[in-house]
C-alpha positions as CSV (number, residue, x, y, z in Angstrom):
1,X,79.5,-19.5,-11.1
2,X,77.5,-17.6,-8.7
3,X,75.2,-14.7,-9.5
4,X,73.9,-11.9,-7.2
5,X,70.3,-10.8,-7.5
6,X,69.8,-7.1,-6.1
7,X,66.2,-6.0,-5.9
8,X,65.5,-2.2,-7.0
9,X,64.0,0.0,-4.6
10,X,60.9,1.8,-6.2
11,X,62.0,5.4,-5.3
12,X,59.3,8.2,-6.8
13,X,58.7,11.9,-6.0
14,X,56.5,12.7,-3.4
15,X,56.2,13.9,0.2
16,X,55.3,12.7,3.8
17,X,53.1,14.4,6.2
18,X,54.5,14.0,9.7
19,X,52.1,13.7,12.8
20,X,52.7,17.3,13.5
21,X,51.6,18.2,10.1
22,X,54.9,19.2,8.6
23,X,55.2,18.4,4.8
24,X,58.6,17.0,3.8
25,X,59.2,16.9,0.2
26,X,61.5,14.4,-1.7
27,X,61.4,10.7,-2.8
28,X,59.5,8.0,-1.3
29,X,59.7,4.2,-1.7
30,X,57.1,1.7,-0.1
31,X,58.0,-1.5,-2.0
32,X,61.2,-3.1,-3.5
33,X,60.5,-4.5,-7.0
34,X,62.1,-7.8,-8.4
35,X,61.4,-11.7,-7.4
36,X,62.6,-10.9,-3.8
37,X,60.8,-7.6,-3.4
38,X,57.7,-6.7,-1.6
39,X,55.9,-4.1,0.1
40,X,58.2,-2.3,3.1
41,X,56.6,-2.5,6.6
42,X,58.1,1.3,6.8
43,X,58.2,3.7,3.9
44,X,61.7,5.0,3.0
45,X,62.1,8.8,2.7
46,X,65.0,10.6,0.6
47,X,65.0,14.6,1.1
48,X,67.3,17.3,1.2
49,X,70.0,16.3,3.9
50,X,67.5,13.7,5.2
51,X,67.1,10.0,4.9
52,X,64.8,8.2,7.2
53,X,61.9,5.5,7.6
54,X,58.7,6.2,8.7
55,X,56.2,3.4,10.2
56,X,52.4,4.4,10.0
57,X,52.2,5.1,13.2
58,X,54.7,7.9,12.7
59,X,53.1,9.7,10.0
60,X,49.7,11.0,8.9
61,X,50.2,10.2,5.1
62,X,52.6,10.0,2.1
63,X,52.5,10.6,-1.7
64,X,54.4,8.4,-3.9
65,X,54.2,9.5,-7.6
66,X,50.3,9.8,-8.0
67,X,49.4,7.6,-5.2
68,X,48.5,8.7,-1.8
69,X,48.4,6.7,1.3
70,X,46.8,7.4,4.9
71,X,48.1,5.8,8.1
72,X,44.8,4.5,9.4
73,X,43.8,2.1,12.2
74,X,43.1,-1.4,10.8
75,X,42.3,-4.1,13.4
76,X,43.9,-2.3,16.3
77,X,47.0,-1.4,14.3
78,X,48.3,1.4,12.2
79,X,48.8,0.7,8.5
80,X,49.2,2.6,5.1
81,X,46.0,2.5,2.9
82,X,46.0,3.7,-0.5
83,X,43.5,6.4,-1.1
84,X,41.0,5.9,-3.9
85,X,38.6,8.4,-3.4
86,X,37.3,10.6,-0.2
87,X,34.2,12.2,0.7
88,X,31.0,11.5,2.8
89,X,32.3,7.9,2.3
90,X,36.0,7.4,1.5
91,X,37.2,4.2,-0.1
92,X,40.7,2.8,0.8
93,X,42.8,-0.3,-0.2
94,X,44.9,-2.1,1.7
95,X,47.7,-3.6,-0.4
96,X,48.8,-7.3,0.6
97,X,51.5,-9.2,-0.8
98,X,52.3,-12.4,0.6
99,X,56.3,-13.1,1.0
100,X,57.7,-14.2,-2.2
101,X,54.7,-13.4,-4.4
102,X,55.0,-10.6,-6.9
103,X,51.3,-10.1,-7.2
104,X,49.5,-7.6,-4.9
105,X,46.0,-8.0,-3.7
106,X,43.8,-4.8,-2.9
107,X,41.3,-5.3,-0.2
108,X,38.5,-2.5,-0.1
109,X,37.9,-0.5,2.9
110,X,35.4,2.0,3.8
111,X,35.2,4.8,6.2
112,X,32.4,7.4,6.8
113,X,33.5,11.0,7.2
114,X,32.9,11.4,10.9
115,X,33.6,7.8,12.0
116,X,37.0,6.5,12.5
117,X,36.2,2.8,12.0
118,X,37.2,1.1,8.7
119,X,34.8,-1.5,7.2
120,X,35.9,-4.2,5.0
121,X,33.6,-3.7,1.8
122,X,34.5,-7.0,0.0
123,X,35.5,-10.6,0.1
124,X,38.0,-10.8,-2.6
125,X,37.1,-12.8,-5.4
126,X,33.6,-13.4,-3.8
127,X,32.7,-10.0,-4.4
128,X,31.0,-7.6,-1.8
129,X,29.8,-8.0,1.8
130,X,26.6,-7.4,1.3
131,X,25.2,-7.9,5.1
132,X,27.8,-5.5,6.3
133,X,27.3,-3.0,3.5
134,X,23.6,-2.9,4.1
135,X,24.1,-1.9,7.9
136,X,26.8,0.5,6.8
137,X,24.8,2.6,4.6
138,X,21.6,2.2,6.7
139,X,21.1,5.9,6.4
140,X,20.7,5.6,2.7
141,X,17.5,3.4,2.0
142,X,17.8,3.5,-1.8
143,X,21.4,2.1,-1.9
144,X,20.7,-0.7,0.8
145,X,17.7,-1.8,-1.9
146,X,20.5,-1.6,-4.7
147,X,22.7,-3.6,-2.3
148,X,20.3,-6.3,-1.8
149,X,19.2,-6.5,-5.4
150,X,23.0,-7.0,-6.3
151,X,22.9,-4.0,-8.7
152,X,26.6,-3.1,-7.8
153,X,29.6,-5.6,-8.2
154,X,32.8,-2.9,-6.9
155,X,32.9,-1.1,-3.7
156,X,33.7,2.3,-5.7
157,X,30.2,2.0,-7.1
158,X,28.7,2.2,-3.7
159,X,30.9,4.9,-2.7
160,X,29.9,7.1,-5.9
161,X,26.3,6.3,-5.4
162,X,26.2,7.3,-1.7
163,X,28.6,10.4,-2.0
164,X,26.3,11.8,-4.9
165,X,23.1,11.0,-2.9
166,X,24.4,12.6,0.3
167,X,25.3,16.1,-2.0
168,X,21.5,16.2,-2.6
């Protein structure tokens, strides 16, 4: 007896913002669910009379359900990163999924408002990259002290603190 297993596409309502700034509304899939699924290299878009795939270098961003992804340069290549928060410093997550694995790893990256460079904020289970982060936040001495004193455990805490500090 032979069984055929078909992975299901995870399409959700959303939109794609093209490089020209046009917004295409429809349904977006960025991963296939199931044991043989995974995150797509190119997102799939279905709209009115349009069915297309987009790579990170073909769009500015996309929204799928409640999640927004931006196309950003990561280690020399355009990649999709999930937006966690945006402000003076923005927090993005690069979603990494090993082939054949169902678990998705979130790798935290930070970007300052007037700089296009992304800085990796964490080392996975090993916690924050404190030396890198003290240099990244060198314009905020109170935060640098808190990083050195290990008062924060997660990247979002640093981002929240810095963005509030900059508002003053």
